[in-house]
C-alpha positions in Angstrom: 1.3 -37.1 21.1 -0.7 -34.0 20.4 -4.2 -33.1 19.3 -3.1 -33.0 15.7 -2.5 -36.9 15.7 -6.0 -37.6 17.2 -7.9 -35.6 14.5 -9.2 -37.4 11.4 -7.4 -36.5 8.1 -8.7 -33.4 6.4 -8.8 -31.1 9.4 -6.9 -28.0 9.6 -6.0 -26.3 13.0 -5.3 -22.5 12.8 -6.3 -19.4 14.7 -9.1 -16.9 13.6 -6.5 -14.0 13.0 -4.3 -16.2 10.6 -7.4 -17.4 8.7 -8.6 -13.8 8.4 -5.2 -12.6 7.4 -5.0 -15.2 4.7 -8.3 -14.3 3.4 -7.4 -10.5 3.4 -4.0 -11.0 1.8 -5.4 -13.2 -0.9 -8.2 -10.9 -2.1 -6.6 -7.5 -2.4 -8.5 -5.1 -4.8 -6.3 -2.3 -5.9 -7.4 1.2 -6.6 -5.0 2.9 -9.0 -3.7 6.4 -8.4 -1.2 6.6 -11.4 0.1 10.2 -11.5 3.3 10.1 -13.5 5.6 7.6 -15.2 5.4 5.0 -12.4 1.9 4.3 -13.6 3.1 2.8 -16.8 5.1 0.2 -14.8 2.1 -0.3 -12.7 -0.1 -0.9 -15.7 2.7 -3.3 -17.0 2.6 -5.3 -13.7 -1.2 -6.0 -14.4 -0.4 -7.3 -17.9 0.1 -10.9 -19.0 3.8 -11.0 -18.7 3.9 -10.3 -15.0 0.2 -11.2 -14.1 -1.0 -9.8 -11.1 -4.0 -12.2 -11.4 -1.8 -14.8 -9.7 -2.3 -12.8 -6.4 -5.9 -12.2 -6.9 -5.4 -8.5 -8.1 -6.2 -8.9 -11.9 -8.7 -6.1 -12.0 -7.7 -2.5 -10.9 -10.8 -0.8 -9.2 -12.1 2.5 -10.7 -14.1 3.1 -7.6 -12.5 3.6 -4.2 -15.5 2.0 -2.5 -14.7 -1.3 -4.0 -10.9 -1.3 -3.3 -8.9 -2.0 -0.4 -5.4 -1.2 -1.7 -4.3 2.1 -3.0 -1.2 2.0 -5.2 0.1 5.6 -5.4 2.4 5.6 -8.5 4.1 9.0 -9.1 4.6 12.4 -7.8 1.7 14.0 -5.8 1.2 17.7 -6.4 -0.2 20.0 -3.7 -3.5 20.2 -5.8 -3.7 16.5 -6.0 -3.2 15.9 -2.4 -6.8 16.7 -1.2 -8.2 14.5 -3.8 -5.8 11.7 -2.8 -7.0 12.1 0.7 -10.6 12.1 -0.3 -10.2 8.8 -2.4 -8.5 7.2 0.7 -11.3 8.3 2.9 -13.9 6.7 0.7 -12.2 3.4 0.8 -13.6 0.8 3.2 -11.7 -0.5 6.1 -9.3 -2.3 6.3 -7.3 -0.4 3.6 -3.7 -0.2 2.8 -1.5 2.1 0.8 1.5 1.3 -1.2 3.8 4.2 -2.4 5.4 3.4 -5.7 8.5 5.2 -6.8 10.8 7.7 -5.4 8.5 10.7 -6.1 5.6 9.2 -4.4 7.8 8.2 -1.4 9.9 11.4 -0.9 9.2 13.8 -3.6 12.2 12.5 -5.8 14.0 15.1 -7.8 11.1 17.7 -7.3 12.2 19.5 -4.3 10.1 22.5 -4.9 6.7 24.2 -3.5 4.4 22.4 -6.0 5.2 18.8 -5.1 4.4 16.9 -1.8 7.6 15.6 -0.3 6.3 12.1 0.4 2.7 10.8 0.1 3.1 9.9 3.9 2.2 13.5 4.5 -1.2 12.9 3.1 -2.2 9.3 3.8 -0.6 6.6 6.0 1.6 4.4 3.9 2.1 0.7 4.5 4.7 -0.2 2.0 7.3 1.7 0.0 8.7 0.6 -3.3 11.8 2.4 -4.4 13.0 3.1 -8.0 12.6 5.7 -10.6 10.5 4.2 -12.0 10.4 0.9 -10.2 10.2 -2.2 -12.6 7.2 -4.3 -12.3 9.2 -6.9 -10.5 9.7 -4.4 -7.6 6.1 -3.6 -7.5 5.2 -7.2 -7.2 8.0 -7.6 -4.4 6.4 -4.9 -2.6 3.0 -6.4 -3.0 4.3 -9.8 -1.7 5.9 -8.1 1.4 2.6 -6.1 2.0 0.9 -9.7 1.8 3.2 -10.8 4.7 2.3 -7.8 6.7 -1.5 -8.2 6.2 -1.2 -11.9 7.1 0.3 -11.0 10.5 -1.9 -8.2 11.4 -4.0 -8.1 14.6 -7.7 -8.0 14.7 -10.2 -6.0 16.5 -9.5 -2.9 18.9 -5.7 -3.4 19.0 -5.6 -3.0 15.0 -7.7 0.2 15.1 -5.5 1.7 17.8 -2.4 0.9 16.0 -3.9 2.5 12.8 -5.0 5.8 14.5 -1.5 6.0 16.2 0.3 5.5 12.8 -1.9 8.0 10.9 -1.4 10.7 13.7 2.4 10.2 13.6 2.5 10.3 9.7 0.4 13.3 9.5 2.4 15.1 12.3 5.7 14.6 10.6 7.7 17.6 9.6 7.8 18.5 5.9 11.1 17.9 4.2 10.5 20.8 1.7 12.9 23.0 3.7 15.7 20.5 3.2 18.6 21.5 1.0 20.9 18.6 1.1 23.8 17.7 3.3 26.2 20.5 4.3 24.3 23.4 2.7 
């Protein structure tokens, strides 16, 4: 016989962290950063066939100041990396980044001096979506997994410390541009 049985019907028991997590995951506003062919798949996911509006994401924001999710779709060049970082810095906290496609995640087939070998060298990434280009179903799956991550995040000082540590590790990662493959 617990507290739940003594409450009148219509009462809901939860923690503040779970309630805030539910609100945050249910109201993500994406900022698009479509740089290559992955952007077409991202636009398709927002269309009527796949309908990101089911998850509260029907409008892609043009301004970073009104967005809390950055979807980096496609390869990031060395010239575009500072712009990407500036847009990320202009987004209000809390903010999340989804890397869409193999080019954004690891440089893809473009292992040269002009392409950043993974967007995680520029901004901290919360979720990676594989594929070349990933289908809209994969993007939606990545968004749903990001929803689960957001739902279970901590609040307050512990969250800020974890964010700063993750960003420090990501920005201190060694570049993979010198890699030549296995056994070369």
